[in-house]
KOLGUBA-208890 format. One record per residue: x, y, z of N, C-alpha, C in turn; residue in one letter. Coordinates in pm, whole numbers, padded with zeros to 5 digits, always signed. Layout:
// residues N
XYZXYZXYZa...
This chain:
// residues 78
+09015+10238+16518+08955+10106+16515+08827+10108+16598m+08720+10063+16538+08594+10051+16614+08605+09942+16718l+08659+09827+16678+08688+09716+16768+08836+09682+16746l+08922+09704+16844+09066+09685+16825+09101+09551+16759p+09185+09559+16657+09236+09444+16581+09129+09366+16506e+09005+09416+16502+08898+09341+16436+08824+09423+16331l+08785+09547+16363+08700+09625+16274+08750+09770+16267l+08777+09815+16146+08829+09950+16124+08734+10026+16031q+08703+10148+16065+08619+10236+15984+08706+10350+15933l+08686+10391+15808+08763+10503+15755+08679+10590+15662y+08723+10714+15649+08664+10813+15559+08779+10876+15480l+08756+10907+15355+08857+10980+15279+08791+11053+15164s+08865+11141+15105+08815+11216+14992+08928+11285+14920g+08898+11334+14801+08997+11410+14726+08927+11510+14636s+09001+11611+14598+08948+11717+14511+09064+11766+14426k+09039+11785+14298+09140+11841+14207+09084+11971+14150i+09164+12075+14158+09129+12202+14096+09212+12210+13968f+09148+12191+13854+09224+12179+13730+09174+12264+13616g+09254+12264+13514+09224+12340+13393+09102+12283+13320e+09078+12149+13337+08971+12083+13263+08853+12042+13350y+08841+12099+13466+08730+12067+13555+08776+12054+13698g+08681+12029+13785+08709+12017+13929+08653+11885+13983d+08711+11772+13942+08660+11642+13990+08687+11621+14139p+08604+11535+14200+08622+11502+14342+08566+11363+14369w+08605+11308+14482+08544+11184+14528+08545+11181+14680d+08455+11101+14735+08445+11082+14880+08417+10934+14902a+08467+10880+15012+08444+10738+15040+08436+10712+15189r+08360+10609+15221+08353+10557+15357+08368+10406+15344v+08449+10349+15432+08473+10206+15421+08495+10141+15555g+08495+10009+15550+08518+09930+15671+08609+09812+15635v+08707+09787+15721+08794+09671+15709+08762+09577+15824n+08745+09449+15792+08721+09347+15893+08837+09248+15887w+08901+09228+16001+09014+09136+16015+08966+09015+16095y+08916+08909+16029+08853+08797+16101+08947+08720+16194p+09078+08721+16165+09174+08650+16250+09251+08745+16340f+09203+08869+16349+09267+08972+16432+09414+08992+16397r+09444+08982+16267+09579+09008+16216+09564+09062+16074s+09673+09113+16019+09668+09167+15884+09685+09062+15777e+09684+08934+15815+09702+08827+15717+09578+08810+15628s+09462+08849+15677+09339+08841+15598+09249+08956+15635l+09199+09025+15533+09103+09132+15561+08997+09135+15451r+08877+09175+15491+08767+09195+15398+08736+09343+15403w+08747+09408+15288+08725+09552+15277+08599+09578+15197n+08514+09665+15249+08394+09712+15178+08395+09863+15185n+08367+09927+15071+08362+10073+15073+08257+10125+14977e+08203+10238+15014+08110+10312+14929+08183+10437+14882f+08186+10456+14751+08256+10570+14691+08154+10652+14613i+08165+10783+14623+08089+10870+14534+08191+10948+14454y+08191+10931+14323+08286+10998+14235+08214+11100+14149a+08279+11211+14126+08225+11315+14038+08330+11345+13932k+08306+11298+13808+08395+11322+13694+08537+11276+13719d+08555+11152+13760+08686+11098+13795+08788+11118+13683s+08905+11176+13714+09008+11196+13612+09098+11075+13592p+09083+10972+13675+09166+10851+13665+09077+10728+13661v+09133+10620+13615+09063+10493+13611+09157+10388+13555g+09135+10264+13592+09218+10153+13544+09149+10023+13581a+09199+09913+13525+09142+09783+13559+09163+09750+13706l+09266+09806+13767+09293+09778+13908+09217+09870+14003s+09141+09964+13950+09061+10056+14031+08913+10023+14015l+08831+10056+14115+08689+10022+14105+08607+10123+14024p+08673+10206+13942+08600+10303+13861+08678+10335+13734y+08608+10393+13637+08665+10427+13508+08690+10577+13500l+08770+10618+13403+08789+10761+13377+08652+10821+13347v+08621+10932+13411+08493+10999+13390+08381+10948+13478g+08412+10855+13571+08308+10799+13659+08233+10911+13729a+08101+10894+13737+08016+10997+13795+07899+10929+13864d+07907+10919+13997+07798+10857+14072+07848+10761+14178g+07756+10686+14238+07790+10596+14348+07856+10467+14299p+07949+10416+14380+08020+10291+14350+08030+10213+14481i+07997+10084+14477+08021+09997+14592+08134+09903+14554f+08233+09891+14640+08351+09811+14611+08377+09718+14729h+08401+09591+14700+08429+09492+14804+08544+09404+14757s+08639+09376+14847+08747+09284+14813+08797+09212+14937n+08859+09098+14912+08922+09020+15018+09071+09013+14985i+09154+09043+15083+09298+09040+15063+09361+08942+15161e+09450+08857+15107+09521+08761+15189+09670+08780+15168m+09742+08789+15277+09887+08805+15273+09950+08675+15320f+10040+08619+15239+10106+08495+15278+10248+08494+15228f
């Protein structure tokens, strides 16, 4: 946590070594908890995808995605 209970920074990535190619992705994101609890968070992330093998309406990218993606969402738990 950059600021305890308020601001979280994260990095992640993945790589697949496959018969039909070697897709990968990398992302950096930030979570902001305005009430200092997990009841509400605003998430922003930058993703770079190379030949994404997955995609769906619930994901911020499509099958075959290739390039930069900015994704932002607000989640409320009640």
